[in-house]
N, C-alpha and C positions, 0 to 999 in steps of 0.2 A: 899224460888223457887218458889213454886208457886205466893205467891204474884207477881216476877218480872214480870212471865210471864203473867199476867191478863196487869199491867201497858203495859207489851213492847204491850202486843194488841192494847188493849186501842190505846194505841201514832198511832201504824195502823192503826186501826180504821179511829181515824181521822183523820187523811194524807188521806185513799180510802174518805171516804163522802167529804173531801173539796174538792181534786178532780171529783170525781161525778161529783160533781152543778157549776163548775169550769167551764167544759165539755161545762155543761145547759149553763150559763151563754155570754160563749162565744159566743155562735149562733148566738142570739143576738149582745151582743157589743162584739163582734170581738177577735183575738184569742188573740191580744197584747189590747184585752180592749179598745183601742181604738178607736171605733164610738158611735155613739149615735141611740142609741138599738131606731130599728125605729123611726129612721130622731127624737126623741121628750127627749131624753133621760139627764142627764153629762154625759160627757166623762170619764167614769169610771179611764184612767190610768192615770187624773189630783184628782184627790182627794183624799184625805189622809188616812190611816187604819183606823184612827180613827171618819171622815165622814164617808165611805166603812162602816161602823160597826151602826153609828147612823142611815144611809142609810137602810139598811139592816133589824136594829130592828124596825122603822120607822115602815116602809113596815110591819112589822109582826103584830106588834100594831094596824095595820092599821093610826099612824098619819104619815101616811109624805106620801107626793107623790102626785105629779099633776095627767095629764093624762094616765100614763100609773102604777096608782097607782092600781085597781083592776089586773090586768098581775101582777103583783109585788109580789102581798099579796100571792095570789099562787105562788108562783116560790119559796118563801121562812117558811112559816108556817108549815112547821112540821120541817125544822132548830131549832137545838137548841142554847143557847148562844155557844155554845163550836163550834158549825160546823160554825158558822156566823166569831166566830172571826179565825180561823184557815182557812176558806173562804177568810177573808178580809185578813190573814197575806201569805198568794197565791197570791194572784194577785200584793203585795205590797211587794213583796221580799224584 
């Protein structure tokens, strides 16, 4: 029974992490991800889930991005692979 609670708590935590990070993302990208952040980024709502994951992983690795690269590296550096996938899933429901 304790294993079930551990799994449920983990699922809940992933949702909470994704929700918290989504709120941070919306500050620059817009409530519905309809804006170019600081007038320079791609419009996230027009990206596929796969593209969002690749971009976030690339920012984290320092291998992706143009003028916003350093800003985004700081935003994603603490995210795990699961966090990134949860964020992309929330954006592309």
